N, C-alpha and C positions, 0 to 999 in steps of 0.2 A: 504493499500498500504506499503511494505517496504522500509525503507530509501534506503536501496541498489538498490532497483528498481527505485527510482525516476529519470525522466530525468534530465539530466544536460543541463545548458543553452549553446548553442553551442558557440565556440570561435569567438570572435566579436560582441558579443550581440546578441538581439533577431532577428530573421528571419526579423519582419520589420525593425529593426535599420541596418541590412545587406542590405534590400533592398534601404534605403534610401541612404545609403553611396554609394552603387554601381550607383544607378541612378544618384545621384548627380555628382559622378566622370565623368559619360557620359556625363553630362551637360558642366561641366568643359573642358572635352576634345573636345567639341562641337559635339558629337556624336549625342546626342537627344537634342531636346529644353526644355525649363522649363517647356512650355505647354505640352510636351509630358511627362516630369516627373510627373506633377500632375496628369494627366490621369492615368499614370500607377499606382499611389499611392492610388488613388481613387479606381481605379479596384482592386488592392490588397486587400485594406480594404473592399471591398465589400466581395470578397472571402473570407476575414478571419471571416466577419460577418456571412456569409453563412455557414460557416465551424464551427461556435461556435453553431450556431442554432441546427445542426444535434447532436452535444454532443460528446463525446469521443467516439473512436473504442471501440467494446467489449473487455472485459480484456480476455486475454489468446489469442487474434487473433494473427493469422500470421502479421508481418509488411509487408507492399507492397513492392514488387521489385522497383527498380529504373524505369524499364519500365514501371510498373504500377501507379507510381507516375508522370512520366512524361504523361503520357498518361490522368490521372486525372486532372492535373494541366492543360493540352492542353484543357479538355473539359470545366472546369471552364473559360478558357480564350475565347473559342468560345461563352459561354454564355454571358460574357461582352462585345464582339463583338457585338453580335445579341442586347444587351442592349443598344448599343451606347455609352457606357462608353469607349470603346478603338477602333482604328481602327486597322486594319488587321495587318498594320507595326509595330504597338506598342504591339500586341500581339505576334507576331513574335520574337520580341526584348525580352519581358519578358521571352517568352520559352525559347529561347536561353541561357539568363542569368539564369534561374532557372536548365537547363541543366547542364550549368558550374558550379553550386553550389553558384552562386552569390548571390541568394535570400533567401537562408537557404535550400534551395532543395538539392536533393541529390548530393553530391559532386562527381567529377568525379572518376569512379570507383565503386561508389555507397556505399563505405566503410566508416563509421564514427569511430573516435578514440575511443577505448574502454574505458568504465567507470573507474573512479579511482581517485586516486590523495588524495591530504592533507585532503580536506574536508571529502570526503568519509571515508577515514582512521579514522578521527576523530569522526565522526557519527558513525562508527561502533564499535568504543571503549567506546563510553556515551551508545551505545544500548547494549553493552554486560554487562556493569557495573550496568545498570539498571534492567537486567535480570537475573543478577546473584544473586542477592539476595533482600531482604526488604530494604525498605529505612529505617528502624527503627531497633535500637541496641535493645539488651536485656532488658535495662531499660525502654524501650517505646518510648525513644528522637530518634527525626530524626537524621539519620546518612547519609547524602547525601554529606558531604564535597568533598567527591574524584571526584564525577562529577562535582559539582561546581567548583574546583580546574581544571579541563580539560578546562571548559568553560571560565575560568579566566584566564589560561596561554594562550589559543587560541585567546583570544581578545586581549591580551596585547601587 
């Protein structure tokens, strides 16, 4: 996998962090109970574990549309209702939050921000320097100080 093609962490943390934050806000606002939050997080963890077992999507496959993502999530929620992890009201609430982009799902409009930024620029510069020549000079000594200085400057 090329560095430029690596997925970026969504703003606001991981999808699980987003779910915890969103559900915690709902508990604080009195919209759901703490028991509902626990059941919803348990169901989301079960869905996540199931997705991890199935492995990553095939490389080069077309990303799903927002509608396909929503339908897939709704199907996984139905499985959780059938398993007794969630009741239908809890599943509907999670489906709504996913559709609104509150669970790290598709944001309204289905558009994610384009990749880029300082980290990607730095990684591209390091990769270019590493690809541009040997790490050894004519005397056989290592000469990677320019790459090291990029890393030192970035972390300083």
